[in-house]
FIDO-643871 format. One record per residue (C-alpha): residue in three letters; residue number from 1; x, y, z. Coordinates in steps of 0.1 Angstrom, whole numbers, plus 5000, padded with zeros to 4 digits. Example, Ala and Ser with C-alpha at 12.3 -4.5 7.8 and 13.67 -1.06 7.14 Angstrom:
residues 2
r|k|px|py|pz
ALA|1|5123|4955|5078
SER|2|5137|4989|5071
This chain:
residues 243
r|k|px|py|pz
MET|1|1199|9071|1380
GLU|2|1184|9038|1393
GLN|3|1193|9048|1429
ASP|4|1176|9082|1425
ALA|5|1144|9064|1412
ILE|6|1144|9041|1443
THR|7|1149|9070|1466
ALA|8|1120|9089|1450
VAL|9|1097|9059|1453
THR|10|1107|9054|1490
LEU|11|1101|9091|1498
GLY|12|1067|9089|1480
GLY|13|1058|9059|1500
SER|14|1068|9076|1533
VAL|15|1046|9106|1526
ALA|16|1017|9083|1516
ASP|17|1020|9063|1548
LEU|18|1014|9095|1569
ASP|19|0979|9101|1582
PHE|20|0966|9135|1570
SER|21|0932|9133|1586
VAL|22|0920|9162|1606
TRP|23|0924|9144|1639
ALA|24|0959|9132|1630
LEU|25|0969|9167|1620
PHE|26|0957|9180|1654
LEU|27|0975|9153|1673
ARG|28|1008|9159|1655
ALA|29|1007|9196|1660
ASP|30|1027|9212|1688
ILE|31|1010|9230|1717
ILE|32|1009|9264|1700
VAL|33|0993|9252|1669
LYS|34|0969|9230|1689
SER|35|0959|9261|1710
VAL|36|0952|9280|1678
ILE|37|0931|9252|1664
VAL|38|0911|9249|1697
ILE|39|0905|9287|1698
LEU|40|0893|9288|1662
LEU|41|0870|9258|1667
LEU|42|0855|9272|1698
ALA|43|0851|9306|1681
SER|44|0834|9290|1651
ILE|45|0810|9270|1673
TRP|46|0801|9301|1693
CYS|47|0796|9321|1661
TRP|48|0772|9295|1647
ALA|49|0753|9295|1680
ILE|50|0749|9333|1678
ILE|51|0739|9331|1642
PHE|52|0711|9306|1649
GLN|53|0700|9324|1680
LYS|54|0699|9358|1663
THR|55|0681|9345|1632
ILE|56|0654|9329|1653
SER|57|0652|9359|1676
MET|58|0647|9384|1648
ARG|59|0619|9363|1633
ARG|60|0602|9361|1667
LEU|61|0606|9399|1674
ASN|62|0592|9409|1640
ALA|63|0562|9385|1645
LYS|64|0555|9398|1680
ALA|65|0559|9434|1668
SER|66|0533|9427|1640
GLU|67|0510|9412|1666
PHE|68|0514|9442|1689
GLU|69|0509|9467|1660
LYS|70|0477|9449|1651
ALA|71|0464|9453|1686
PHE|72|0476|9489|1688
TRP|73|0459|9500|1656
SER|74|0428|9480|1661
GLY|75|0409|9510|1674
SER|76|0404|9496|1709
SER|77|0413|9515|1740
LEU|78|0450|9521|1745
ASP|79|0444|9522|1783
ALA|80|0430|9486|1781
LEU|81|0460|9475|1760
TYR|82|0483|9491|1786
ASP|83|0465|9474|1815
ARG|84|0468|9440|1797
ILE|85|0506|9441|1789
GLU|86|0519|9465|1816
ALA|87|0533|9437|1839
ASN|88|0550|9418|1811
PRO|89|0558|9435|1778
ARG|90|0567|9407|1754
GLU|91|0590|9426|1730
PRO|92|0607|9460|1726
MET|93|0578|9477|1708
SER|94|0554|9469|1736
ALA|95|0581|9479|1761
VAL|96|0583|9514|1745
PHE|97|0545|9517|1746
VAL|98|0544|9507|1783
ALA|99|0571|9531|1792
ALA|100|0553|9560|1775
MET|101|0519|9551|1789
ARG|102|0533|9548|1824
GLU|103|0548|9583|1822
TRP|104|0516|9596|1808
ARG|105|0495|9582|1836
ARG|106|0518|9594|1863
ALA|107|0516|9629|1848
MET|108|0478|9628|1845
ALA|109|0475|9616|1881
LYS|110|0494|9646|1892
GLY|111|0476|9670|1869
SER|112|0507|9678|1848
GLY|113|0486|9681|1817
SER|114|0465|9710|1829
GLN|115|0487|9738|1816
SER|116|0502|9744|1782
THR|117|0539|9747|1795
ALA|118|0534|9715|1816
SER|119|0520|9697|1786
VAL|120|0550|9706|1765
ASN|121|0573|9694|1792
LEU|122|0553|9662|1796
HIS|123|0555|9655|1758
ASP|124|0593|9660|1759
ARG|125|0596|9637|1789
ILE|126|0575|9610|1772
ASP|127|0597|9613|1741
ARG|128|0628|9609|1762
VAL|129|0614|9579|1780
MET|130|0605|9562|1748
GLN|131|0640|9569|1733
ILE|132|0657|9556|1765
THR|133|0636|9524|1765
LEU|134|0642|9519|1727
ALA|135|0680|9523|1732
ARG|136|0680|9499|1761
GLU|137|0659|9473|1743
MET|138|0681|9475|1712
ASP|139|0712|9472|1733
HIS|140|0698|9440|1746
THR|141|0688|9428|1712
GLU|142|0723|9435|1697
ARG|143|0741|9415|1724
PHE|144|0769|9392|1711
MET|145|0771|9410|1677
THR|146|0805|9424|1687
PHE|147|0818|9388|1690
LEU|148|0807|9381|1654
ALA|149|0825|9412|1642
SER|150|0856|9405|1662
THR|151|0857|9369|1650
GLY|152|0853|9380|1614
SER|153|0882|9404|1616
THR|154|0906|9385|1638
ALA|155|0901|9348|1630
PRO|156|0921|9349|1597
PHE|157|0951|9365|1616
ILE|158|0949|9339|1644
GLY|159|0949|9312|1617
LEU|160|0978|9329|1600
PHE|161|0997|9329|1632
GLY|162|0992|9291|1635
THR|163|1004|9288|1599
VAL|164|1036|9308|1604
TRP|165|1043|9288|1635
GLY|166|1038|9255|1617
ILE|167|1060|9265|1588
MET|168|1087|9276|1613
ASN|169|1085|9241|1629
SER|170|1089|9226|1594
PHE|171|1121|9246|1587
GLN|172|1134|9236|1621
ALA|173|1128|9199|1613
ILE|174|1147|9203|1580
ALA|175|1176|9220|1598
LEU|176|1178|9193|1625
SER|177|1174|9163|1602
LYS|178|1194|9179|1574
ASN|179|1169|9163|1551
THR|180|1148|9184|1526
SER|181|1126|9155|1516
LEU|182|1088|9159|1514
ALA|183|1083|9134|1542
VAL|184|1100|9159|1566
VAL|185|1083|9190|1555
ALA|186|1048|9178|1546
PRO|187|1033|9172|1581
GLY|188|1043|9206|1594
ILE|189|1030|9224|1563
ALA|190|0998|9204|1565
GLU|191|0992|9215|1601
ALA|192|1000|9251|1592
LEU|193|0975|9251|1563
PHE|194|0949|9234|1585
ALA|195|0952|9264|1610
THR|196|0946|9288|1581
ALA|197|0916|9269|1568
LEU|198|0901|9269|1603
GLY|199|0906|9307|1605
LEU|200|0887|9312|1573
LEU|201|0861|9287|1584
ALA|202|0854|9308|1614
ALA|203|0857|9342|1598
ILE|204|0837|9339|1566
PRO|205|0804|9329|1582
ALA|206|0809|9354|1609
VAL|207|0813|9383|1585
LEU|208|0784|9373|1563
ALA|209|0761|9367|1592
TYR|210|0772|9400|1609
ASN|211|0763|9420|1578
LYS|212|0730|9402|1573
ILE|213|0719|9404|1610
ASN|214|0731|9439|1615
LYS|215|0710|9450|1585
ASP|216|0680|9432|1600
LEU|217|0686|9450|1634
ASP|218|0689|9484|1617
ARG|219|0656|9477|1600
TYR|220|0640|9466|1632
ALA|221|0654|9497|1651
SER|222|0639|9519|1623
ARG|223|0605|9501|1628
LEU|224|0606|9509|1666
ASP|225|0616|9545|1660
THR|226|0588|9549|1635
PHE|227|0563|9535|1661
ALA|228|0577|9558|1688
GLY|229|0572|9588|1665
GLU|230|0537|9578|1656
PHE|231|0528|9572|1693
SER|232|0543|9606|1702
ALA|233|0521|9622|1676
ILE|234|0490|9605|1691
ILE|235|0500|9617|1726
SER|236|0505|9652|1713
ARG|237|0471|9652|1697
GLN|238|0455|9639|1729
MET|239|0471|9668|1748
GLU|240|0458|9694|1723
GLU|241|0423|9680|1725
GLY|242|0425|9681|1763
HIS|243|0428|9719|1762
């Protein structure tokens, strides 16, 4: 009984002497678990970079869109507004406006608006130009969102792979040493659980940020689509008044 107590105290002391800091867990891990840890850390860092970039970008885009709408609905000449921003549209809404005005001016220069059928064709053409520009601008704005979605869905499984591999190593250590003490099993299990924790650390922010940013992007796309529809109505009215 006394011998068992001494053994338990010795094993407890052996486990306590082990370093379970994050850096120590990484150094003790084998190459597979280390690779999993590095992949998850890089994915987490890249996700946070995307989150900060998208958050700041959406604020800037909405601010610039509000500034452009203020100029657009100010009652001043749209031709003057076009001449001012044609060379360098600052954001997607002004890019849609410039694309439509450019098509309008080209048609007017060729006299395409002189007949009813030509006017209908011009209006359809301007609508298509605006939709193409809108889609291109939103595609650029949504860049890197796929990485957030992919990280959110795959990071837990990558971490789980590291966990399974670490536990396998723990069982192999038990088999080789023929010792089932906690001192033999603890390091491998700790490394395995560390990989799982990193997987969740990368996945949870990625999923939450993806849902939030994706909703903001949908709202912004709806704002652009509304502007395109309003501008299309203005152009249609101008065509009707020209006859």
